[in-house]
KOLVEX-797516 format. One line per 10 residues: number of its first residue (from 1); for each residue x, y, z of N, C-alpha, C. Coordinates in steps of 0.05 Angstrom, whole numbers, plus 5000, padded with zeros to 4 digits. Layout:
N
NUM> X,Y,Z,X,Y,Z,X,Y,Z; ...
REM end
This chain:
448
1> 7234,9300,1521,7265,9288,1523,7255,9267,1549; 7276,9242,1548,7269,9225,1569,7278,9237,1595; 7261,9236,1618,7270,9245,1640,7293,9237,1653; 7303,9214,1645,7333,9204,1657,7352,9213,1640; 7347,9225,1615,7369,9232,1595,7386,9257,1606; 7371,9277,1614,7383,9299,1617,7404,9294,1645; 7396,9282,1665,7414,9279,1691,7439,9262,1679; 7432,9243,1658,7456,9226,1650,7473,9243,1636; 7466,9259,1614,7480,9278,1601,7499,9299,1618; 7484,9305,1642,7498,9326,1660,7522,9311,1673
11> 7520,9284,1680,7536,9270,1694,7558,9259,1674; 7549,9253,1650,7577,9250,1630,7593,9275,1625; 7579,9300,1624,7591,9324,1620,7613,9331,1640; 7609,9326,1666,7622,9334,1693,7641,9311,1696; 7639,9287,1687,7660,9267,1684,7680,9277,1666; 7674,9278,1641,7697,9290,1624,7710,9309,1626; 7693,9335,1641,7710,9358,1647,7730,9351,1667; 7722,9333,1685,7743,9326,1708,7769,9309,1698; 7759,9291,1677,7781,9275,1665,7800,9289,1648; 7784,9309,1636,7801,9325,1615,7823,9345,1632
21> 7814,9353,1654,7826,9373,1669,7848,9359,1685; 7845,9330,1694,7867,9312,1704,7884,9307,1681; 7876,9301,1661,7897,9299,1642,7910,9318,1632; 7906,9345,1629,7917,9367,1629,7942,9373,1654; 7930,9367,1674,7948,9374,1700,7975,9354,1695; 7967,9323,1687,7985,9303,1692,8007,9305,1668; 8001,9325,1645,8018,9326,1621,8044,9335,1635; 8061,9329,1625,8093,9341,1636,8092,9367,1631; 8107,9383,1635,8111,9413,1630,8128,9408,1607; 8148,9387,1606,8163,9386,1585,8150,9383,1555
31> 8129,9361,1557,8114,9359,1534,8101,9382,1528; 8086,9399,1551,8071,9423,1542,8096,9444,1530; 8116,9446,1538,8131,9462,1526,8139,9457,1500; 8146,9440,1497,8150,9427,1469,8130,9429,1445; 8109,9428,1459,8083,9428,1436,8079,9457,1429; 8081,9472,1454,8072,9503,1448,8099,9516,1434; 8125,9510,1436,8145,9525,1421,8152,9510,1398; 8136,9513,1375,8145,9503,1350,8163,9522,1339; 8184,9509,1314,8201,9524,1310,8199,9543,1286; 8206,9571,1287,8207,9587,1268,8237,9585,1252
41> 8234,9573,1228,8260,9572,1210,8270,9597,1199; 8257,9617,1193,8265,9637,1182,8270,9634,1152; 8285,9657,1139,8291,9653,1109,8307,9630,1101; 8300,9621,1082,8319,9597,1073,8342,9603,1065; 8365,9591,1075,8393,9605,1064,8402,9586,1042; 8387,9576,1026,8395,9555,1010,8404,9574,0979; 8396,9594,0974,8401,9612,0950,8428,9625,0953; 8437,9637,0976,8462,9644,0979,8484,9622,0984; 8477,9601,0993,8495,9578,0999,8501,9567,0976; 8477,9561,0958,8478,9549,0925,8503,9568,0913
51> 8501,9597,0911,8515,9616,0900,8545,9612,0909; 8548,9603,0938,8571,9603,0947,8586,9574,0941; 8572,9559,0939,8583,9529,0929,8591,9529,0899; 8578,9546,0881,8583,9546,0856,8613,9561,0851; 8612,9577,0864,8641,9598,0866,8660,9590,0879; 8653,9576,0904,8678,9566,0921,8689,9538,0915; 8666,9523,0911,8673,9489,0907,8672,9482,0881; 8656,9492,0865,8660,9482,0833,8684,9485,0821; 8699,9506,0822,8722,9512,0810,8745,9487,0814; 8747,9482,0843,8767,9456,0853,8757,9431,0839
61> 8728,9429,0843,8719,9404,0831,8724,9397,0804; 8721,9422,0789,8735,9417,0758,8759,9407,0755; 8777,9420,0771,8804,9416,0769,8812,9385,0781; 8793,9378,0802,8807,9353,0812,8791,9324,0794; 8768,9331,0780,8761,9317,0759,8773,9320,0733; 8797,9338,0731,8812,9342,0706,8794,9346,0681; 8779,9366,0683,8757,9374,0666,8760,9406,0659; 8756,9411,0634,8759,9439,0625,8730,9448,0629; 8707,9436,0620,8683,9453,0623,8665,9427,0632; 8639,9442,0641,8616,9421,0648,8589,9433,0637
71> 8577,9423,0622,8555,9428,0605,8527,9415,0622; 8506,9426,0628,8483,9415,0640,8459,9427,0622; 8440,9413,0612,8419,9418,0600,8392,9417,0620; 8385,9436,0620,8352,9441,0643,8326,9442,0623; 8310,9432,0635,8283,9439,0616,8260,9430,0636; 8235,9438,0627,8212,9436,0643,8201,9407,0648; 8190,9401,0673,8182,9377,0684,8205,9354,0683; 8210,9341,0662,8229,9321,0666,8259,9331,0670; 8266,9338,0691,8290,9364,0694,8313,9350,0701; 8338,9356,0701,8364,9344,0709,8361,9343,0738
81> 8371,9323,0748,8371,9318,0780,8388,9339,0793; 8405,9352,0775,8424,9367,0790,8414,9403,0788; 8389,9404,0773,8383,9433,0767,8376,9447,0788; 8372,9438,0815,8364,9451,0838,8392,9468,0848; 8413,9451,0841,8440,9462,0853,8456,9481,0832; 8448,9487,0812,8455,9505,0794,8436,9524,0784; 8413,9527,0794,8394,9550,0793,8375,9543,0766; 8377,9523,0761,8358,9510,0731,8331,9498,0738; 8321,9501,0768,8299,9489,0772,8277,9490,0760; 8273,9524,0752,8247,9535,0742,8253,9539,0709
91> 8268,9523,0696,8269,9524,0670,8244,9512,0657; 8234,9522,0632,8215,9522,0616,8220,9514,0594; 8231,9528,0573,8247,9521,0549,8275,9513,0559; 8285,9498,0541,8312,9482,0543,8327,9508,0547; 8342,9503,0570,8368,9524,0580,8395,9508,0579; 8419,9518,0570,8442,9509,0574,8460,9517,0598; 8472,9506,0614,8485,9518,0636,8517,9511,0634; 8532,9525,0631,8563,9521,0620,8578,9536,0647; 8595,9512,0655,8617,9521,0674,8643,9508,0668; 8663,9530,0673,8689,9524,0663,8713,9542,0673
101> 8734,9539,0670,8763,9545,0678,8780,9553,0655; 8782,9577,0659,8808,9581,0638,8829,9603,0644; 8840,9614,0631,8865,9628,0636,8856,9653,0659; 8836,9659,0659,8827,9687,0671,8807,9676,0695; 8806,9644,0701,8794,9635,0728,8774,9620,0721; 8748,9621,0737,8724,9606,0736,8705,9625,0729; 8690,9609,0710,8664,9626,0699,8637,9606,0697; 8616,9613,0700,8586,9609,0696,8574,9619,0676; 8567,9606,0657,8550,9621,0634,8527,9606,0626; 8503,9619,0624,8480,9607,0620,8464,9613,0592
111> 8458,9600,0575,8445,9608,0551,8415,9601,0557; 8396,9622,0562,8371,9612,0572,8348,9630,0551; 8326,9614,0550,8304,9626,0533,8297,9652,0544; 8296,9675,0520,8289,9700,0530,8269,9705,0547; 8242,9687,0546,8221,9690,0570,8230,9685,0595; 8254,9673,0601,8266,9667,0629,8290,9677,0639; 8302,9688,0614,8331,9700,0622,8335,9718,0644; 8313,9736,0640,8314,9762,0662,8313,9751,0690; 8290,9731,0694,8285,9724,0721,8311,9710,0728; 8320,9695,0715,8348,9677,0720,8371,9697,0725
121> 8374,9720,0712,8399,9737,0714,8392,9751,0743; 8370,9756,0745,8363,9772,0770,8373,9754,0801; 8370,9731,0797,8379,9717,0820,8409,9717,0827; 8420,9730,0807,8451,9734,0809,8467,9711,0823; 8465,9687,0806,8481,9663,0814,8503,9662,0793; 8495,9671,0772,8516,9667,0749,8530,9689,0740; 8551,9685,0725,8573,9707,0716,8554,9725,0693; 8543,9708,0677,8527,9718,0654,8505,9695,0644; 8483,9710,0639,8465,9696,0625,8457,9709,0599; 8462,9692,0574,8458,9700,0550,8430,9695,0546
131> 8413,9717,0533,8383,9713,0528,8381,9700,0495; 8368,9679,0494,8362,9662,0473,8336,9669,0459; 8331,9679,0437,8310,9683,0420,8294,9658,0415; 8264,9659,0419,8247,9635,0414,8252,9618,0394; 8264,9630,0372,8267,9618,0342,8293,9600,0346; 8312,9605,0365,8337,9598,0368,8342,9576,0393; 8365,9561,0385,8368,9539,0408,8390,9545,0422; 8382,9544,0455,8401,9547,0477,8431,9530,0474; 8416,9497,0468,8439,9480,0463,8456,9484,0441; 8447,9499,0423,8460,9501,0393,8485,9529,0402
141> 8475,9548,0412,8492,9567,0425,8513,9558,0444; 8506,9545,0462,8526,9530,0480,8547,9513,0466; 8533,9498,0443,8557,9482,0433,8579,9500,0412; 8562,9524,0406,8579,9542,0387,8601,9554,0407; 8595,9565,0427,8609,9574,0451,8635,9551,0454; 8629,9524,0461,8647,9504,0463,8671,9503,0447; 8658,9502,0419,8675,9502,0397,8698,9527,0401; 8684,9548,0399,8701,9575,0399,8723,9573,0425; 8716,9564,0448,8740,9559,0470,8752,9534,0464; 8746,9518,0449,8765,9498,0438,8768,9479,0467
151> 8748,9473,0483,8754,9460,0503,8758,9430,0496; 8783,9417,0511,8788,9391,0511,8773,9374,0525; 8762,9376,0546,8743,9353,0560,8716,9369,0566; 8695,9358,0563,8670,9370,0563,8654,9349,0580; 8648,9355,0600,8632,9335,0618,8604,9337,0616; 8589,9319,0612,8559,9317,0607,8548,9300,0625; 8520,9305,0637,8515,9287,0656,8499,9260,0646; 8516,9241,0639,8513,9216,0630,8529,9196,0647; 8519,9182,0666,8536,9170,0685,8522,9145,0689; 8539,9121,0692,8531,9096,0697,8526,9090,0725
161> 8543,9106,0739,8546,9101,0768,8535,9119,0789; 8528,9145,0778,8521,9167,0795,8491,9181,0787; 8471,9170,0798,8446,9175,0791,8445,9210,0789; 8456,9229,0808,8459,9255,0805,8471,9266,0782; 8488,9247,0770,8504,9254,0745,8493,9244,0718; 8467,9242,0720,8459,9221,0695,8428,9231,0689; 8429,9260,0686,8404,9270,0676,8400,9275,0647; 8418,9275,0631,8423,9280,0604,8404,9261,0590; 8384,9266,0573,8365,9247,0560,8378,9237,0537; 8370,9215,0525,8382,9202,0502,8379,9221,0480
171> 8354,9237,0472,8350,9253,0450,8365,9277,0457; 8369,9289,0479,8387,9312,0488,8412,9309,0480; 8425,9284,0483,8453,9281,0473,8456,9276,0447; 8438,9263,0428,8431,9263,0400,8436,9294,0392; 8422,9310,0402,8423,9336,0390,8446,9354,0396; 8457,9347,0425,8484,9365,0428,8508,9350,0409; 8504,9324,0405,8529,9315,0391,8527,9331,0364; 8507,9327,0353,8501,9341,0322,8508,9370,0322; 8504,9386,0344,8511,9411,0342,8546,9414,0349; 8554,9391,0364,8581,9393,0366,8599,9385,0344
181> 8594,9367,0329,8604,9358,0309,8627,9342,0318; 8651,9346,0311,8672,9331,0316,8686,9330,0348; 8673,9360,0359,8682,9363,0382,8662,9338,0404; 8644,9324,0391,8626,9311,0406,8644,9282,0420; 8666,9283,0407,8686,9259,0412,8697,9269,0443; 8701,9294,0449,8711,9305,0472,8685,9301,0495; 8665,9290,0492,8644,9291,0513,8655,9266,0534; 8652,9272,0559,8658,9254,0584,8638,9252,0606; 8630,9232,0617,8621,9233,0643,8624,9252,0660; 8604,9263,0673,8607,9284,0697,8605,9270,0724
191> 8609,9247,0723,8610,9228,0750,8627,9237,0771; 8652,9240,0763,8676,9250,0782,8671,9276,0793; 8660,9295,0772,8658,9316,0777,8637,9325,0798; 8612,9313,0793,8593,9315,0811,8597,9305,0839; 8615,9280,0836,8621,9267,0863,8637,9288,0875; 8661,9300,0870,8679,9319,0881,8662,9344,0891; 8640,9350,0875,8627,9376,0882,8603,9366,0908; 8593,9353,0900,8567,9346,0924,8578,9336,0949; 8596,9321,0945,8606,9307,0967,8618,9322,0990; 8624,9345,0989,8633,9368,1003,8616,9382,1015
201> 8610,9393,1040,8591,9408,1047,8606,9433,1057; 8594,9461,1050,8605,9480,1065,8603,9479,1097; 8621,9496,1110,8613,9497,1142,8586,9512,1149; 8572,9522,1130,8543,9536,1137,8528,9515,1136; 8536,9492,1119,8512,9472,1111,8518,9452,1136; 8541,9447,1151,8550,9434,1171,8532,9442,1190; 8531,9466,1196,8517,9479,1219,8485,9473,1216; 8473,9473,1189,8451,9470,1188,8442,9434,1196; 8461,9421,1183,8453,9392,1192,8459,9391,1224; 8475,9403,1240,8478,9400,1267,8451,9403,1277
211> 8433,9427,1271,8410,9433,1284,8390,9414,1278; 8393,9402,1248,8373,9381,1243,8378,9355,1260; 8401,9345,1260,8409,9324,1280,8399,9325,1307; 8402,9352,1321,8399,9352,1343,8365,9352,1349; 8353,9361,1333,8319,9360,1331,8315,9327,1325; 8330,9312,1311,8322,9289,1304,8324,9272,1334; 8347,9276,1345,8350,9257,1367,8333,9266,1394; 8332,9294,1393,8310,9304,1417,8284,9297,1412; 8274,9295,1388,8243,9282,1381,8244,9254,1390; 8265,9239,1386,8266,9211,1388,8261,9203,1424
221> 8279,9216,1438,8279,9215,1458,8248,9227,1478; 8238,9242,1465,8208,9254,1471,8190,9227,1462; 8194,9217,1444,8179,9194,1435,8179,9169,1452; 8207,9166,1459,8211,9142,1479,8193,9146,1509; 8190,9179,1513,8175,9180,1537,8144,9177,1535; 8130,9169,1515,8112,9168,1513,8103,9137,1515; 8121,9121,1514,8112,9096,1511,8098,9084,1535; 8079,9067,1532,8064,9052,1556,8068,9022,1543; 8087,9004,1561,8092,8974,1553,8062,8962,1557; 8062,8946,1540,8034,8932,1536,8013,8941,1523
231> 8014,8969,1514,7997,8987,1504,8007,8995,1476; 8028,9012,1481,8040,9030,1457,8050,9014,1438; 8047,9018,1414,8060,9001,1384,8083,9017,1376; 8096,9003,1362,8116,9015,1342,8103,9041,1322; 8077,9034,1315,8068,9052,1297,8059,9081,1317; 8053,9079,1342,8050,9098,1354,8071,9116,1360; 8093,9104,1364,8119,9122,1359,8123,9137,1335; 8120,9123,1313,8124,9136,1290,8100,9155,1283; 8074,9150,1292,8053,9174,1292,8064,9202,1306; 8073,9201,1332,8084,9217,1347,8099,9236,1335
241> 8123,9220,1319,8146,9237,1309,8136,9249,1283; 8118,9239,1272,8107,9250,1245,8089,9274,1256; 8079,9273,1276,8065,9301,1291,8083,9316,1293; 8105,9310,1308,8131,9333,1314,8138,9342,1286; 8142,9328,1269,8149,9342,1241,8132,9360,1229; 8104,9355,1232,8084,9376,1222,8084,9398,1237; 8086,9393,1264,8085,9419,1280,8106,9437,1276; 8132,9423,1264,8154,9444,1272,8164,9453,1237; 8148,9447,1222,8152,9454,1191,8177,9442,1176; 8177,9414,1185,8201,9394,1165,8186,9371,1157
251> 8199,9362,1140,8187,9338,1123,8203,9312,1131; 8197,9291,1115,8215,9266,1117,8241,9268,1106; 8264,9255,1122,8287,9251,1109,8292,9232,1087; 8273,9214,1080,8272,9195,1061,8243,9186,1055; 8235,9169,1042,8211,9157,1038,8189,9158,1061; 8170,9172,1058,8154,9176,1080,8137,9154,1093; 8135,9133,1076,8127,9107,1089,8145,9093,1109; 8170,9102,1101,8191,9085,1120,8203,9106,1140; 8193,9128,1143,8205,9145,1162,8184,9152,1177; 8189,9156,1208,8213,9134,1221,8207,9110,1221
261> 8227,9094,1220,8229,9060,1219,8229,9058,1251; 8209,9047,1260,8208,9044,1293,8204,9007,1293; 8229,8997,1308,8225,8965,1309,8231,8959,1338; 8206,8947,1351,8218,8937,1377,8219,8902,1375; 8218,8889,1352,8219,8858,1345,8243,8856,1328; 8245,8829,1317,8267,8822,1303,8275,8842,1277; 8298,8841,1267,8309,8861,1249,8288,8856,1224; 8281,8891,1214,8268,8880,1190,8276,8902,1164; 8300,8917,1170,8313,8931,1152,8299,8960,1144; 8300,8968,1121,8287,8994,1124,8258,8990,1117
271> 8239,8996,1133,8213,8986,1134,8195,9004,1142; 8173,8997,1142,8150,9016,1156,8149,9004,1186; 8139,9027,1203,8128,9021,1231,8107,8998,1229; 8107,8976,1247,8079,8966,1251,8066,8966,1273; 8042,8951,1275,8024,8954,1300,8032,8933,1322; 8059,8929,1324,8068,8909,1341,8068,8924,1367; 8059,8911,1393,8056,8919,1415,8084,8914,1428; 8091,8943,1445,8117,8944,1455,8112,8931,1483; 8134,8907,1488,8130,8896,1517,8158,8896,1527; 8153,8890,1557,8185,8891,1573,8200,8865,1556
281> 8225,8880,1560,8242,8860,1551,8253,8866,1523; 8238,8881,1515,8244,8890,1480,8266,8915,1481; 8282,8911,1462,8299,8930,1453,8287,8944,1429; 8286,8975,1435,8272,8989,1412,8287,9006,1397; 8287,9003,1369,8305,9023,1347,8285,9042,1339; 8298,9068,1335,8285,9088,1322,8301,9098,1305; 8298,9094,1274,8309,9102,1257,8296,9123,1245; 8307,9149,1244,8292,9175,1238,8307,9198,1225; 8297,9210,1208,8308,9228,1193,8293,9254,1184; 8297,9275,1183,8283,9301,1176,8295,9313,1154
291> 8281,9334,1141,8289,9353,1122,8283,9378,1123; 8306,9392,1129,8299,9422,1134,8302,9441,1110; 8287,9462,1113,8290,9484,1088,8285,9470,1064; 8273,9449,1062,8266,9430,1043,8293,9422,1021; 8318,9419,1040,8340,9414,1027,8362,9394,1040; 8367,9402,1067,8387,9383,1082,8371,9358,1099; 8386,9338,1101,8372,9316,1115,8388,9303,1142; 8383,9295,1158,8391,9285,1176,8384,9251,1181; 8401,9237,1196,8390,9213,1195,8408,9200,1221; 8388,9195,1239,8401,9184,1266,8381,9169,1279
301> 8397,9150,1292,8382,9128,1310,8386,9129,1339; 8365,9123,1353,8365,9120,1383,8348,9097,1393; 8366,9082,1414,8354,9059,1422,8346,9057,1455; 8325,9044,1456,8316,9042,1479,8311,9012,1493; 8311,9004,1519,8306,8977,1531,8280,8982,1548; 8260,8962,1549,8238,8960,1563,8243,8941,1587; 8244,8956,1614,8249,8943,1636,8228,8923,1645; 8238,8897,1649,8217,8874,1661,8212,8887,1690; 8191,8868,1697,8185,8870,1726,8209,8865,1747; 8217,8885,1765,8235,8882,1780,8265,8888,1772
311> 8264,8892,1749,8291,8907,1737,8291,8935,1743; 8314,8950,1745,8322,8973,1747,8343,8984,1732; 8354,8962,1710,8377,8967,1693,8370,8944,1672; 8382,8950,1653,8387,8930,1629,8401,8906,1640; 8387,8882,1630,8408,8857,1638,8435,8854,1628; 8453,8839,1633,8477,8838,1630,8484,8833,1597; 8473,8814,1588,8468,8810,1560,8464,8840,1541; 8443,8850,1546,8438,8873,1535,8461,8898,1538; 8466,8898,1558,8487,8918,1563,8516,8911,1548; 8518,8886,1545,8544,8878,1530,8537,8886,1497
321> 8514,8883,1488,8506,8885,1463,8509,8915,1455; 8498,8931,1476,8498,8961,1467,8523,8970,1477; 8543,8965,1492,8569,8973,1495,8588,8963,1472; 8581,8940,1464,8597,8929,1436,8588,8951,1411; 8563,8957,1410,8557,8968,1387,8570,8998,1391; 8566,9011,1415,8577,9035,1418,8606,9036,1409; 8619,9015,1420,8651,9015,1413,8652,9016,1386; 8639,9000,1372,8644,9004,1338,8640,9028,1329; 8621,9040,1339,8612,9066,1325,8639,9086,1334; 8647,9084,1362,8673,9100,1366,8692,9097,1345
331> 8697,9068,1344,8723,9060,1329,8718,9073,1298; 8694,9074,1285,8692,9084,1263,8692,9111,1260; 8690,9126,1282,8696,9154,1280,8727,9159,1281; 8741,9145,1295,8768,9148,1301,8785,9140,1275; 8769,9125,1257,8784,9121,1230,8772,9140,1207; 8757,9155,1212,8745,9172,1192,8765,9196,1192; 8784,9193,1178,8806,9214,1172,8813,9221,1143; 8815,9245,1137,8826,9255,1109,8847,9234,1098; 8844,9226,1070,8856,9204,1062,8849,9182,1067; 8836,9171,1087,8825,9143,1090,8804,9135,1076
341> 8807,9108,1063,8785,9098,1045,8765,9091,1065; 8736,9091,1049,8714,9080,1063,8709,9052,1071; 8725,9038,1058,8728,9006,1065,8742,9005,1092; 8765,9022,1093,8780,9023,1122,8767,9035,1143; 8746,9048,1142,8729,9056,1161,8712,9033,1171; 8702,9018,1148,8684,8997,1155,8698,8976,1174; 8725,8969,1163,8743,8950,1176,8747,8956,1206; 8746,8984,1211,8756,8990,1237,8739,8978,1261; 8709,8981,1253,8691,8968,1274,8687,8938,1273; 8689,8924,1245,8686,8896,1244,8706,8881,1262
351> 8732,8890,1264,8746,8876,1285,8737,8874,1309; 8722,8892,1322,8717,8895,1347,8687,8882,1350; 8671,8880,1329,8648,8864,1328,8656,8831,1327; 8676,8825,1313,8686,8797,1320,8692,8788,1346; 8706,8807,1361,8718,8802,1382,8696,8802,1401; 8673,8816,1399,8655,8821,1418,8626,8798,1415; 8633,8774,1394,8621,8757,1390,8588,8765,1374; 8594,8785,1354,8570,8797,1340,8560,8772,1320; 8539,8768,1312,8533,8755,1288,8544,8773,1264; 8540,8760,1242,8547,8783,1217,8525,8802,1213
361> 8532,8826,1201,8512,8847,1193,8520,8851,1166; 8496,8851,1153,8498,8855,1121,8506,8884,1111; 8497,8905,1134,8497,8931,1117,8526,8945,1127; 8530,8961,1108,8555,8982,1109,8555,8992,1136; 8577,9004,1146,8581,9019,1176,8566,9043,1160; 8570,9058,1141,8563,9085,1135,8557,9092,1114; 8546,9117,1110,8541,9127,1085,8540,9159,1082; 8545,9173,1061,8550,9201,1061,8512,9214,1067; 8510,9232,1076,8491,9242,1084,8488,9276,1078; 8468,9289,1074,8468,9319,1072,8445,9327,1052
371> 8443,9321,1022,8422,9332,1010,8398,9308,1007; 8411,9285,1011,8391,9263,1013,8402,9246,1035; 8390,9223,1046,8394,9204,1067,8422,9192,1060; 8423,9179,1034,8442,9163,1022,8453,9186,1001; 8474,9205,1008,8483,9222,0986,8504,9215,0972; 8514,9232,0956,8539,9225,0945,8566,9227,0956; 8582,9208,0952,8606,9205,0972,8620,9182,0977; 8637,9176,0992,8648,9149,0999,8632,9131,1015; 8625,9107,1002,8613,9089,1017,8630,9081,1038; 8619,9077,1066,8635,9065,1093,8631,9037,1091
381> 8639,9018,1073,8631,8991,1077,8649,8975,1058; 8643,8946,1059,8656,8928,1036,8681,8907,1052; 8689,8914,1077,8711,8905,1087,8703,8870,1087; 8682,8863,1089,8674,8833,1094,8653,8822,1074; 8656,8844,1049,8636,8827,1029,8655,8822,1010; 8643,8807,0989,8660,8790,0966,8670,8808,0952; 8662,8835,0944,8676,8852,0929,8667,8877,0941; 8685,8894,0936,8685,8926,0946,8680,8944,0922; 8654,8954,0927,8638,8974,0910,8659,8999,0906; 8662,9013,0885,8680,9035,0880,8678,9055,0896
391> 8653,9064,0906,8652,9082,0924,8663,9082,0953; 8671,9055,0960,8684,9047,0984,8718,9051,0985; 8725,9050,0958,8749,9053,0954,8760,9088,0951; 8739,9099,0955,8745,9130,0955,8754,9144,0981; 8769,9160,0980,8783,9172,1002,8764,9196,1015; 8764,9196,1042,8751,9213,1053,8766,9245,1055; 8748,9266,1050,8761,9290,1051,8748,9307,1069; 8757,9327,1078,8749,9352,1096,8722,9361,1085; 8705,9364,1099,8671,9374,1092,8655,9356,1087; 8667,9331,1088,8644,9307,1081,8633,9299,1105
401> 8604,9293,1104,8590,9291,1123,8576,9262,1118; 8577,9245,1143,8567,9217,1140,8546,9210,1165; 8531,9191,1159,8516,9180,1183,8523,9148,1182; 8536,9139,1209,8541,9115,1208,8541,9105,1230; 8540,9075,1236,8531,9058,1252,8553,9042,1270; 8551,9036,1289,8565,9014,1310,8545,8996,1312; 8556,8967,1303,8536,8947,1304,8541,8922,1328; 8524,8911,1333,8524,8887,1345,8497,8869,1343; 8501,8846,1329,8476,8830,1324,8472,8807,1341; 8451,8797,1354,8449,8770,1366,8423,8757,1358
411> 8424,8731,1364,8398,8716,1353,8377,8717,1378; 8357,8725,1372,8334,8725,1392,8322,8691,1401; 8313,8686,1418,8302,8657,1426,8285,8642,1405; 8274,8656,1383,8259,8650,1366,8275,8643,1338; 8303,8650,1342,8322,8648,1320,8326,8670,1302; 8308,8691,1305,8312,8713,1287,8334,8731,1302; 8339,8748,1284,8364,8767,1285,8355,8791,1296; 8371,8802,1315,8361,8830,1328,8391,8847,1328; 8389,8871,1317,8416,8884,1319,8412,8912,1324; 8432,8921,1342,8433,8947,1355,8451,8963,1333
421> 8445,8981,1324,8461,8999,1301,8459,9028,1313; 8481,9033,1322,8486,9060,1340,8496,9082,1316; 8471,9099,1309,8474,9111,1287,8479,9137,1293; 8499,9151,1286,8506,9181,1289,8515,9194,1266; 8515,9222,1272,8524,9234,1245,8551,9251,1250; 8569,9254,1229,8596,9266,1237,8606,9281,1213; 8622,9298,1214,8637,9312,1191,8665,9310,1196; 8677,9304,1167,8706,9303,1169,8721,9330,1172; 8738,9329,1186,8753,9352,1188,8784,9351,1179; 8801,9373,1183,8825,9370,1173,8844,9352,1185
431> 8839,9340,1208,8856,9324,1223,8840,9301,1231; 8817,9293,1223,8797,9274,1233,8771,9281,1227; 8755,9270,1246,8727,9272,1248,8712,9284,1269; 8693,9294,1270,8679,9301,1297,8645,9300,1300; 8632,9290,1317,8604,9285,1319,8592,9310,1312; 8564,9312,1297,8554,9335,1299,8534,9338,1322; 8531,9324,1340,8517,9324,1360,8529,9307,1384; 8521,9315,1407,8534,9290,1426,8519,9261,1421; 8534,9243,1420,8526,9219,1415,8510,9203,1437; 8495,9186,1432,8481,9167,1453,8496,9154,1470
441> 8498,9156,1493,8520,9143,1508,8506,9117,1527; 8478,9121,1535,8467,9095,1550,8442,9090,1539; 8435,9067,1540,8405,9064,1530,8384,9077,1544; 8364,9088,1527,8344,9094,1547,8328,9074,1560; 8323,9080,1580,8306,9059,1598,8277,9066,1602; 8267,9053,1592,8228,9053,1595,8223,9035,1619; 8206,9043,1634,8195,9030,1657,8171,9015,1648; 8171,8989,1660,8150,8969,1654,8119,8976,1667
REM end
C-alpha cells in the first residue's frame, strides 16, 4: 500500500465521522420525531363503511333518482368502476348485483357464479347471494327476476356524463337486452343514482378525510422547512413529500407524476415539479394529496414566500394577493349551504376577486373530493364561463365534501401569470359548511 494512502484514508474517516455527527446534532428535534414516528393505520374500515353506505345511503339514492332498481354487471379484469363500492371487485365469472326498493323495504341481491358465491356471501354485505351453476348465466337469472318483479325503471351503468356510471360494455348491454325482452325498454342510465349515492359521505368517512387532510397540510409545512433558497428546487420539495408518503404507508391522491405539484415560478396548471431553483422573492405553491386506506383522498394547497435580503415580512403587494385569495376562500365557504348551487358558490368569490384587482382565473372555485381528487358531485364553477356545466347547477347537500380555492392572480414582470389559490377542504352540514382542518391563515415565510 502507498505510504501516503493510509494516513489519507484515516483523515477522511475522521472528517466524515465529524461531519456526520454534526449533521445529526443540527437536525431539528421535530424532524427526528416525525421521521421516527411513522403512522400505524390499523384495520381498514372500508368493508364496514361500504356495507353501511349500501344499507343507509343507497335506498335514499334510489328514491331521489326515482328508480325501482339498479343492476350492475361485474366481471374479471375489465370490471365496472363501481365494483369496489358494491363488493364486486373480485368477480371472476360474470356476476349480477341487483339493488331495489319494494313494499317490504330495501334489498340487495347478487347472482354469483357458484365458484365465488360462498366467498361473496361470507362478506355479509348483501341480503342474499344466489349461486349460479357454471353452465348458467347470472345475467339471465337477474333478468328473469327483474321481469317477475315487473320493475318499471331499471337503472344500468350506461352514462354519457358520469364515468363512474358508465361501466356496462356494449356486448353486455346487448346480452342483457336480449334476456329482458320487452322489459329492455325500461332500461335507464344510472347517472343520477350514482351521483346521489357517491356524492354523500358518511360521518365516519368525513373523519377519515379530516385525518388525511391534517397530514397533507402538516407535511407541506415540514417540506417548506427544508428549503434553502438558491439551492433547493421545486423537485426537492416533491421528493421530500414522496418520502413522507412512503414512510407513512399512503399513496398518491392523483396521478403520481403530478403529485405533489410544486411551483415557485409562473402558473403551470396541473403538472409535475421541475428542477427550478427556489429564489428569494418567489411565491411557492404546493398542491398535494394523499390516499389513505387505498380509498379516501385529500387535496390541500399551502403557500410560502421566500424573503429577500433585509425583509422580515412579505412585501405589501404579496400580502395583498394573499389576503385577497384568502378572502375569496372564506366567501366560498360561507356560500356552501344546503340548497345552494355550485355555480353560486363560485360567484361568491368572483365578486371579491374583481374588487381586489385579480386577473382572470380559468379554474373553477372547487370540486368534490373523497374517493378521488375530482369526485362525483356538484362542480363549484361556471359563474364567469360562457356556459355552465350541468354539474355546477346541482345543489349542495349535507355530507358532500369539497376541495375549493380562493384565487388571486397577477402578472409577473415577464408578463407571465402567477396565481395564489388558497385550497382547503370542507364538508357541507345541515346549516352551512365547515373546514375539515384549520385553514392556512398566514403565508409561510422562508428566510433567504
